[in-house]
C-alpha positions in Angstrom: 111.3 110.9 125.1 109.6 107.2 124.0 112.1 104.8 123.8 112.0 101.7 121.9 109.5 100.0 123.9 107.4 101.6 121.7 107.9 99.6 118.9 109.3 96.4 121.0 108.4 92.7 121.9 108.7 91.8 125.7 111.8 90.2 124.5 113.3 93.7 123.2 113.5 92.3 119.8 111.4 94.2 117.0 109.1 92.5 114.9 107.7 95.0 112.7 105.4 95.7 109.5 106.5 98.0 106.6 103.3 99.2 104.8 104.7 102.5 103.1 105.2 101.4 100.0 103.4 103.7 97.0 104.4 103.1 93.4 105.6 99.8 93.7 103.0 98.8 95.8 100.7 100.1 92.5 102.9 98.3 90.5 102.0 95.0 92.6 98.5 95.5 92.3 98.7 96.3 88.5 100.1 92.9 88.0 96.7 91.3 89.4 94.5 93.7 87.1 94.2 94.6 83.3 92.9 98.4 84.0 94.7 101.3 86.1 95.1 100.8 89.9 93.2 103.8 91.7 95.0 105.4 95.0 91.8 103.8 96.8 93.0 100.4 95.6 96.5 101.1 97.6 94.8 102.2 100.3 92.3 99.4 100.8 95.3 97.0 100.9 97.0 99.2 103.8 94.1 99.0 105.8 93.9 95.3 105.6 97.0 94.8 106.4 97.2 96.7 109.6 93.4 94.9 110.2 95.0 91.4 110.0 99.0 92.1 110.8 98.5 95.0 112.8 98.0 92.7 116.3 100.9 90.2 115.6 103.4 93.1 114.7 105.1 95.3 117.3 105.3 98.1 114.9 103.6 99.3 111.9 104.9 102.1 109.1 102.5 103.5 107.0 103.0 106.8 104.5 100.8 109.6 104.6 99.4 109.6 101.7 97.7 106.2 101.4 95.9 105.0 105.1 97.5 107.1 107.3 94.5 108.8 108.9 92.4 105.7 108.3 94.4 103.9 110.6 94.4 106.3 113.1 90.5 107.1 112.9 89.3 103.3 112.5 91.7 102.5 115.2 93.2 99.7 113.3 96.2 98.9 115.7 96.3 97.7 118.8 98.9 99.6 122.0 101.0 97.1 121.5 101.9 98.0 117.9 103.7 101.3 118.1 102.3 103.5 115.0 105.6 104.4 112.3 105.3 107.4 110.3 107.1 107.8 106.8 108.6 111.5 106.4 110.1 110.7 103.0 108.9 111.7 99.4 110.1 109.1 97.1 111.4 110.1 93.7 110.9 107.3 90.7 112.3 107.0 87.4 109.7 108.3 84.8 109.9 104.6 83.2 108.9 102.9 86.7 111.8 100.7 88.9 112.9 101.1 92.0 113.4 104.8 93.7 115.9 106.8 92.7 116.2 110.0 95.6 114.3 110.9 98.3 113.4 114.4 100.5 112.4 115.0 103.5 108.4 115.5 103.4 107.8 119.3 104.6 104.5 118.9 105.1 104.6 116.2 107.7 104.5 118.6 111.7 106.3 116.0 113.7 105.0 117.6 116.7 101.1 117.2 115.1 101.8 113.8 114.9 102.9 112.4 117.5 100.2 114.4 119.3 97.8 112.2 117.0 99.9 108.7 118.5 103.0 108.6 116.0 105.6 107.4 117.6 108.5 107.2 115.5 109.4 108.4 111.8 111.0 107.0 109.1 113.4 108.3 106.3 114.5 106.5 103.3 118.0 107.5 101.7 119.8 106.0 98.7 123.3 106.2 99.6 125.5 106.1 97.1 128.9 107.7 97.0 128.7 110.7 94.5 128.2 114.5 94.3 125.1 114.7 96.3 126.5 112.6 99.4 126.9 115.6 101.7 123.4 116.6 100.8 122.0 113.6 101.7 124.3 113.4 105.0 122.9 117.0 106.0 119.5 116.0 105.3 119.6 112.7 107.5 120.8 114.7 110.3 118.0 117.5 110.4 115.9 114.5 110.2 117.1 113.3 113.5 117.2 116.7 114.7 113.4 117.3 113.8 112.1 113.4 115.3 114.0 114.4 118.6 112.9 117.4 118.7 109.2 116.6 118.7 109.6 113.2 121.2 109.7 110.8 118.1 112.1 107.9 117.7 114.4 108.5 114.1 114.0 105.1 111.8 117.0 105.9 109.2 117.1 103.5 106.1 120.1 103.2 104.2 119.5 102.0 100.6 122.1 101.0 98.8 122.2 100.2 94.9 125.3 97.7 94.1 126.2 96.1 91.0 127.9 93.4 92.4 128.5 91.4 96.1 131.4 93.1 96.9 129.9 96.2 96.2 127.0 95.7 98.2 129.2 94.9 101.1 131.9 97.8 100.6 128.5 100.5 100.1 126.3 99.0 103.0 128.8 99.2 105.3 130.3 103.0 104.0 125.9 104.0 104.2 125.6 102.0 107.8 129.0 104.0 109.6 128.0 107.4 108.2 124.4 107.2 108.8 124.6 105.1 112.1 127.1 108.1 113.1 124.1 110.2 113.2 123.1 108.1 116.2 119.2 108.2 114.8 117.0 105.9 117.4 117.1 102.7 114.9 119.0 102.2 111.6 117.5 99.8 109.0 119.2 97.8 106.8 119.2 95.6 103.5 119.8 92.1 104.1 123.6 91.6 102.9 123.4 89.7 99.6 120.3 89.4 99.6 120.5 86.6 102.0 121.2 84.3 99.6 124.8 82.7 98.4 127.3 82.1 101.1 125.8 82.2 104.7 129.1 82.6 106.5 129.9 85.8 104.3 125.6 87.1 105.3 126.8 86.5 108.8 130.1 88.3 108.4 128.8 91.3 106.7 126.2 91.7 109.5 128.5 91.2 112.3 130.5 94.2 110.8 127.3 96.5 110.9 126.5 95.6 114.4 130.3 96.3 115.1 129.6 99.8 113.0 126.1 101.0 113.9 126.1 102.4 117.6 122.3 101.9 118.3 119.9 99.3 117.4 119.8 98.0 113.8 117.2 95.8 112.2 116.5 94.2 108.5 114.4 94.9 105.6 112.9 92.3 103.0 113.2 93.8 100.0 114.9 91.8 97.6 114.7 88.9 99.5 112.3 86.0 99.0 109.4 85.2 101.1 111.1 81.6 101.5 114.8 83.2 102.3 113.8 85.6 104.8 112.9 84.1 107.8 116.9 82.2 107.4 118.0 85.9 106.3 116.5 87.7 109.6 118.3 84.2 112.0 121.5 85.2 110.6 121.2 88.6 111.3 119.7 88.4 114.7 122.4 85.8 115.2 125.1 88.3 114.5 123.7 91.3 116.5 120.6 92.8 114.6 117.0 93.7 117.1 115.2 92.1 114.4 113.5 93.2 111.4 110.9 95.9 109.6 109.5 94.7 106.5 107.1 94.7 104.2 107.0 92.3 100.5 108.2 89.2 102.7 105.7 89.1 104.3 102.7 90.4 102.5 103.5 90.1 98.9 101.5 87.0 97.8 98.0 88.2 100.0 97.4 90.9 96.7 95.2 89.3 95.0 92.6 88.6 97.4 94.2 90.2 100.8 92.0 89.2 103.6 91.3 86.0 103.1 95.2 86.1 102.2 96.6 87.5 105.0 94.9 85.2 107.3 95.7 82.0 105.5 99.3 83.1 104.7 100.7 86.3 106.2 99.8 85.9 109.6 101.5 82.9 110.3 104.5 84.2 108.9 104.8 86.9 111.0 104.2 84.7 114.1 106.9 82.6 113.0 109.0 85.5 112.0 108.3 87.3 115.6 109.6 83.9 117.4 112.8 84.3 115.2 113.3 87.4 116.5 112.3 86.8 120.0 115.0 83.6 120.4 117.4 85.3 118.3 117.7 89.3 118.1 119.6 91.4 120.4 117.5 93.4 122.6 117.4 96.7 121.7 118.0 97.5 125.7 121.8 96.1 125.2 123.0 98.0 122.6 125.3 101.2 123.9 123.2 104.3 123.6 
């Protein structure tokens, strides 16, 4: 069975880049051009990120639609960067906006992608206490089972849509409890309160996630600014997180001219975040299996 060593730095912390955005990335790219954004532009950007940041990341997450085959064919990732494949289909509202629900991508054969070099798969779940709660939990359980059966690591990402800080805390902890109980290889959580406001409150929620989830966990960067993310990562790691799996807070200001801006902005940004992980993160090996 593959271990989290495949996604970790020598320190035992995880400094991973997320590049599995789909329609949200199209919208971001669209802000820089008056013309419709073709699929090829999404793929081109993802490949640029892999080429420039892969050598500095301990893991790289991508979807199968935009760039997965090319990342493998062009050998863009070094052996020190584990490849994670998104196993989710994302549904957005007709008018655009954040993902509202997800499902397992049945076109992905876990055993086959493992043979091709994938070390982990990721499933995003939009967690809410509604009538579909049991079905989502069953889907997450099936995902973890499939990954284990193929010798792959499983990364479960629980995202909540709160209406207030109190709701954010409550829903996030409920999601962590239910999804963490399935014992994925790694749990991926939002930064509490998007990393702003009372730092003590952010830290306290992170500590409760650590106490709740019986596996290593990392933060994502959605909703957190580039400027706030390093401190958010340090706060989470000081409270028991094992690192990050993040996209926007690393590369979102490079869309206008990717390759040179990735080199001049995102590379140093990722290196600094990795230093935070090395100094503050709880090594994944210290978490009880």
